[in-house]
KEDODREN-227497 format. One line per 10 residues: number of its first residue (from 1); for each residue x, y, z of C-alpha. Coordinates in pm, 1 decimal, always signed. Each point is the difference from the previous one (the first is absolute). Layout:
KEDODREN-227497
NUM = X/Y/Z ~ ...
END
This chain:
KEDODREN-227497
1 = +233.2/+2865.2/+118.8 ~ +282.3/-192.0/+152.0 ~ +77.5/-317.1/-195.3 ~ +203.1/-224.1/+229.7 ~ -135.9/-250.1/+235.2 ~ +183.2/-195.9/+279.7 ~ -154.0/-339.0/+64.4 ~ +119.2/-252.0/+283.0 ~ -290.1/-247.2/+35.9 ~ -241.8/-149.5/-220.6
11 = +37.8/+225.3/-283.5 ~ +354.8/-105.3/-37.4 ~ +111.0/-165.4/-336.0 ~ -4.4/-371.4/+140.7 ~ -384.9/+40.7/+83.9 ~ -247.1/-80.1/-263.5 ~ -340.4/+126.2/+140.4 ~ -197.0/+214.1/-201.8 ~ +99.9/+314.8/+130.5 ~ +363.8/-85.5/-23.3
21 = -30.1/-104.1/-367.9 ~ -165.7/+287.2/-111.9 ~ +274.7/+228.8/+192.5 ~ +247.1/-232.8/-183.6 ~ -137.3/+46.6/-347.0 ~ -60.1/+379.7/+54.2 ~ +336.4/+112.1/+132.3 ~ +396.7/-122.8/-17.7 ~ +185.0/-124.5/+247.8 ~ +309.2/+205.9/+93.7
31 = +127.7/-198.1/+274.4 ~ +44.2/-96.5/+370.3 ~ -33.8/+308.0/+214.5 ~ -26.5/+60.0/+367.6 ~ -180.2/+218.7/+232.0 ~ +37.2/+143.3/+331.8 ~ -298.2/-190.5/+180.9 ~ -67.4/-290.6/+197.0 ~ -201.5/-309.5/-141.0 ~ -306.0/-153.7/+215.7
41 = -186.4/-335.5/-89.9 ~ -356.2/+105.2/+1.1 ~ -264.0/-240.5/+109.3 ~ +255.7/-258.3/-60.3 ~ -76.1/+50.9/-385.8 ~ +154.4/+268.3/-155.3 ~ +262.3/+277.8/+72.0 ~ -21.3/+388.6/+116.0 ~ +280.9/+249.9/-23.1 ~ -2.4/+255.6/+268.6
51 = +275.8/+263.5/-88.9 ~ +247.7/+69.6/+234.7 ~ +237.3/+317.5/+101.6 ~ +237.9/-260.5/+144.2 ~ +299.6/-62.9/-235.4 ~ +57.6/-355.5/+98.6 ~ -358.4/-88.8/-111.6 ~ -30.4/-116.0/-334.4 ~ -218.7/-224.3/-248.2 ~ +91.4/-137.1/-341.7
61 = -247.1/+29.5/-312.9 ~ +12.0/+75.3/-346.2 ~ -22.2/+358.5/-187.5 ~ -255.5/+5.9/-302.8 ~ -32.9/+265.6/-266.0 ~ -383.5/+39.6/-75.4 ~ -90.4/+5.8/-358.7 ~ -355.0/+140.1/+69.1 ~ +48.0/+155.5/+363.2 ~ -340.6/+169.6/+87.2
71 = -199.7/-330.8/-129.5 ~ +242.3/-242.0/+149.7 ~ +10.9/+166.2/+329.8 ~ -384.0/+17.7/+21.6 ~ -4.4/-357.1/-85.6 ~ +250.3/-75.3/+297.3 ~ -191.5/+222.6/+256.4 ~ -321.9/-245.8/-49.0 ~ +230.9/-286.2/+19.0 ~ +156.4/+151.4/+311.1
81 = -354.4/+112.5/+137.2 ~ +90.7/+333.0/+29.0 ~ -178.1/+157.8/-286.9 ~ -239.0/+295.2/+52.0 ~ -294.9/-260.2/-60.8 ~ +144.2/-229.6/+300.4 ~ -155.3/+9.0/+334.0 ~ +212.3/+142.4/+280.2 ~ +229.1/-40.6/+191.8 ~ +213.9/-83.8/-236.2
91 = +286.3/-257.7/+58.0 ~ +259.8/+174.8/-243.8 ~ +51.1/+328.9/-145.4 ~ +189.5/+86.9/-324.7 ~ +274.8/+274.6/+49.3 ~ +348.2/+103.8/-139.8 ~ +305.1/-85.2/+185.1 ~ +372.2/-60.1/-118.0 ~ +91.0/-350.1/-75.3 ~ +377.9/-96.2/-83.9
101 = +124.8/-210.7/-303.3 ~ +353.0/-69.2/-108.6 ~ +109.9/+288.4/+261.2 ~ -257.1/+265.8/-187.8 ~ -286.0/+162.1/+195.0 ~ -340.6/+32.5/-208.7 ~ -313.1/+130.3/+108.1 ~ -301.1/-258.2/-35.1 ~ -346.4/-115.0/+134.3 ~ -2.5/-263.9/+223.4
111 = -291.2/-148.2/+199.3 ~ +62.8/+79.8/+330.2 ~ -187.9/-218.1/+294.3 ~ -215.4/+211.1/+222.5 ~ -217.1/-267.9/+172.4 ~ +54.6/-170.7/+314.4 ~ +287.6/-220.7/+59.5 ~ +167.6/-218.7/+252.1 ~ +379.6/+76.1/+54.6 ~ +52.7/-360.7/+58.3
121 = -83.0/-57.5/-378.7 ~ +313.4/+190.2/-120.8 ~ +170.0/-164.7/-305.4 ~ +342.9/+54.7/+115.8 ~ +160.8/-64.0/-327.5 ~ -215.3/+280.0/-180.5 ~ -50.4/-231.6/-272.0 ~ -339.5/-130.2/-78.6 ~ +9.9/-379.7/-147.4 ~ -251.4/-137.3/-247.7
131 = -96.9/-323.8/+178.1 ~ -188.1/-153.9/-296.9
END
């Protein structure tokens, strides 16, 4: 199983919600990274990344090496409400994509937003900030 995860929202190292803390305790932060996507503010609360094929679309986040990939990803699927037990339609799906850190490409998991969003809610900087 792939053991890298790209985070761009409430799982970033600056967050201390239960899911983020569990991730941080069971993974090693490899550093800042970026992904070819656009980011939207969903319900004026949390970010959703939509992968993009355009070279000009980038979001920033972090890349984590998971110590126990299977267990950690199952827990995060529950947090992102996209586990097999969650009702459909889901807002997120966990997929693999290429992310870049220090000019190196990595194949990593990402939680891509697949729900409804308003294009006016684009986070143009591609960076989600902790406002707490």
